[in-house]
C-alpha positions as CSV (number, residue, x, y, z in Angstrom):
1,M,53.5,-4.2,44.5
2,S,53.4,-4.8,40.8
3,H,50.7,-6.8,39.2
4,G,51.3,-9.8,37.0
5,K,51.0,-9.7,33.3
6,T,48.2,-11.0,31.2
7,S,48.0,-12.2,27.6
8,Y,46.6,-10.4,24.6
9,V,46.2,-12.1,21.1
10,C,46.2,-11.0,17.5
11,L,44.4,-13.6,15.4
12,P,45.3,-12.3,12.0
13,C,49.1,-12.3,12.9
14,R,48.8,-15.4,15.1
15,A,50.8,-13.6,17.8
16,S,50.5,-13.4,21.6
17,Y,51.7,-10.6,23.8
18,K,52.1,-10.5,27.6
19,Q,51.5,-7.1,28.9
20,P,50.4,-5.6,32.3
21,Y,46.6,-5.2,32.6
22,D,45.6,-1.6,33.0
23,R,41.9,-0.7,33.7
24,D,42.5,2.8,32.4
25,R,43.7,1.3,29.0
26,P,41.7,-1.8,28.3
27,H,42.0,-1.7,24.5
28,R,45.3,-2.6,22.9
29,T,46.4,-2.7,19.4
30,C,48.8,-5.1,17.6
31,P,52.3,-3.7,17.0
32,R,52.4,-5.6,13.6
33,C,49.0,-4.8,11.9
34,A,47.4,-2.3,14.2
35,E,44.3,-4.5,14.6
36,P,42.7,-4.6,18.1
37,L,44.2,-7.2,20.4
38,I,41.9,-9.7,22.3
39,H,42.5,-9.9,26.0
40,V,42.6,-13.6,26.7
41,G,43.8,-13.9,30.3
42,S,46.8,-14.8,32.4
43,A,46.6,-18.5,32.1
44,F,47.0,-18.5,28.2
45,A,49.6,-20.6,26.4
46,A,49.9,-19.6,22.7
47,P,50.2,-22.3,20.1
48,P,53.1,-22.1,17.7
49,R,52.6,-19.6,14.9
50,R,52.9,-22.2,12.2
51,D,50.2,-24.4,13.8
52,I,47.3,-23.0,11.7
53,A,44.8,-25.6,13.0
54,A,45.4,-24.7,16.6
55,W,44.9,-21.0,15.9
56,R,41.7,-21.8,14.1
57,A,40.5,-23.7,17.2
58,L,41.6,-20.8,19.3
59,S,39.7,-18.4,17.1
60,V,36.4,-20.4,17.7
61,L,37.0,-20.3,21.5
62,L,37.6,-16.6,21.6
63,H,34.7,-15.8,19.3
64,A,32.4,-17.9,21.5
65,G,33.6,-15.8,24.5
66,V,35.8,-18.4,26.1
67,R,38.9,-16.9,27.9
68,F,41.9,-18.2,29.8
69,H,41.7,-16.6,33.3
70,S,43.2,-18.6,36.1
71,S,41.0,-19.4,39.1
72,C,42.0,-19.5,42.7
73,C,42.4,-23.3,42.5
74,G,44.5,-23.5,39.4
75,G,44.3,-22.8,35.7
76,P,41.5,-22.0,33.4
77,G,40.2,-25.6,33.1
78,Y,39.9,-27.7,29.9
79,R,40.1,-25.9,26.5
80,P,40.1,-27.8,23.2
81,R,43.2,-27.5,21.3
82,T,42.3,-29.3,18.0
83,L,39.6,-28.6,15.4
84,R,38.3,-32.1,15.9
85,E,37.7,-31.5,19.6
86,V,36.0,-28.2,18.7
87,R,33.8,-29.9,16.2
88,E,32.8,-32.6,18.6
89,R,31.7,-30.1,21.2
90,M,30.0,-27.9,18.7
91,A,27.9,-30.9,17.5
92,Y,27.1,-31.7,21.0
93,A,25.9,-28.2,21.7
94,R,23.7,-28.3,18.6
95,R,22.3,-31.7,19.5
96,T,21.5,-30.8,23.1
97,G,20.8,-27.0,23.0
98,E,23.6,-26.2,25.5
99,P,25.3,-22.9,24.8
100,F,28.5,-23.1,22.6
101,A,30.7,-21.4,25.2
102,R,29.7,-24.0,27.9
103,A,30.0,-27.0,25.5
104,L,33.5,-25.8,24.4
105,V,35.0,-26.1,27.8
106,R,33.5,-29.5,28.7
107,Y,36.3,-32.0,29.3
108,D,34.2,-35.0,28.1
109,V,31.4,-35.0,25.5
110,P,28.8,-37.6,26.3
């Protein structure tokens, strides 16, 4: 039985690649720029390459450790798609002391 594919992202190129996950070869490199790819998970949907703001928001999520792995009950849950949503959640995290990664995946910010 073959396993499903998972997504890898190159932030400098704003490119996403679906590849089979291989535990023996966890590190991949971008075919365009030879930089390391980031494993983002199987439930990832890449924004269009020309949408620079969405890629910036994605960069913040990935650098905070947020990934897009699907759970047994569905997708990865809420992920902000705009810089405004990211800024709101980061301001909330600074105000309350909640870790950035947890605040970034909150659906609603009180």
